[in-house]
C-alpha positions in Angstrom: 14.8 17.5 4.4 14.9 15.0 1.8 17.0 12.5 3.8 14.3 12.4 6.5 11.9 10.6 4.0 14.7 8.1 3.2 15.0 7.4 7.1 11.2 7.1 7.3 11.1 4.3 4.4 13.9 2.5 6.2 12.3 2.7 9.3 9.1 1.5 7.7 10.6 -1.2 6.1 12.1 -2.3 9.2 8.6 -2.3 10.6 7.8 -5.6 8.3 9.9 -8.1 10.2 7.4 -8.5 12.8 4.9 -9.0 10.3 6.7 -11.6 8.5 6.9 -13.3 12.0 3.2 -13.1 12.4 2.5 -14.4 9.0 4.7 -17.5 9.6 3.6 -18.5 13.0 0.0 -17.3 13.8 -3.4 -18.8 12.2 -4.1 -17.9 8.7 -6.7 -15.2 9.6 -3.8 -13.3 11.6 -1.6 -13.8 8.8 -4.3 -11.9 6.3 -4.1 -9.0 8.6 -0.6 -8.9 8.4 -0.1 -9.2 4.7 -2.9 -6.2 4.5 -0.6 -4.3 7.0 2.5 -5.2 5.0 0.7 -3.9 2.0 0.0 -0.7 3.3 3.1 -0.2 5.0 5.2 -1.3 1.7 3.3 1.4 0.1 4.0 4.0 2.5 7.8 3.2 2.2 7.6 3.5 -1.5 6.1 7.0 -1.2 8.8 8.1 0.9 11.4 7.0 -1.5 9.6 8.5 -4.2 9.6 11.9 -2.2 13.3 11.5 -0.8 14.6 10.6 -4.3 12.5 13.0 -6.3 11.7 10.2 -8.7 8.1 10.5 -10.1 8.2 6.9 -11.2 8.7 5.6 -7.9 5.2 7.1 -7.0 3.5 5.1 -9.9 5.1 1.9 -8.4 3.5 2.7 -5.0 0.0 3.2 -6.4 0.5 0.0 -8.5 1.4 -1.6 -5.2 -1.4 -0.3 -3.2 -3.8 -1.9 -6.0 -2.1 -5.3 -6.1 -1.9 -5.6 -2.4 -5.8 -5.1 -1.8 -6.5 -7.6 -4.7 -4.0 -9.9 -3.1 -5.8 -9.5 0.1 -9.2 -10.1 -1.4 -8.0 -13.5 -3.3 -6.1 -14.6 -0.1 -9.6 -14.1 1.8 -11.1 -16.3 -0.8 -9.0 -19.0 -1.0 -8.9 -18.8 3.2 -12.7 -19.5 3.1 -12.0 -22.9 1.1 -9.8 -24.3 3.7 -11.1 -27.4 5.8 
């Protein structure tokens, strides 16, 4: 049962590759959307790893990742508005 969570985490992490491509090739606004989606995907992957390994410390890392991803997106949007 717990191996399923680890497989799900691997699948979620594999889904970050297209987001990386979007962030590098598309306009900055699309990169912001990719950044936000990557943050949510990484948070879900960390929760899957936490459940799969039975580690409660990984849950704390996932919550911290969710918070930092949200703040990072706000800062990116703030500086995106200043570009000429």
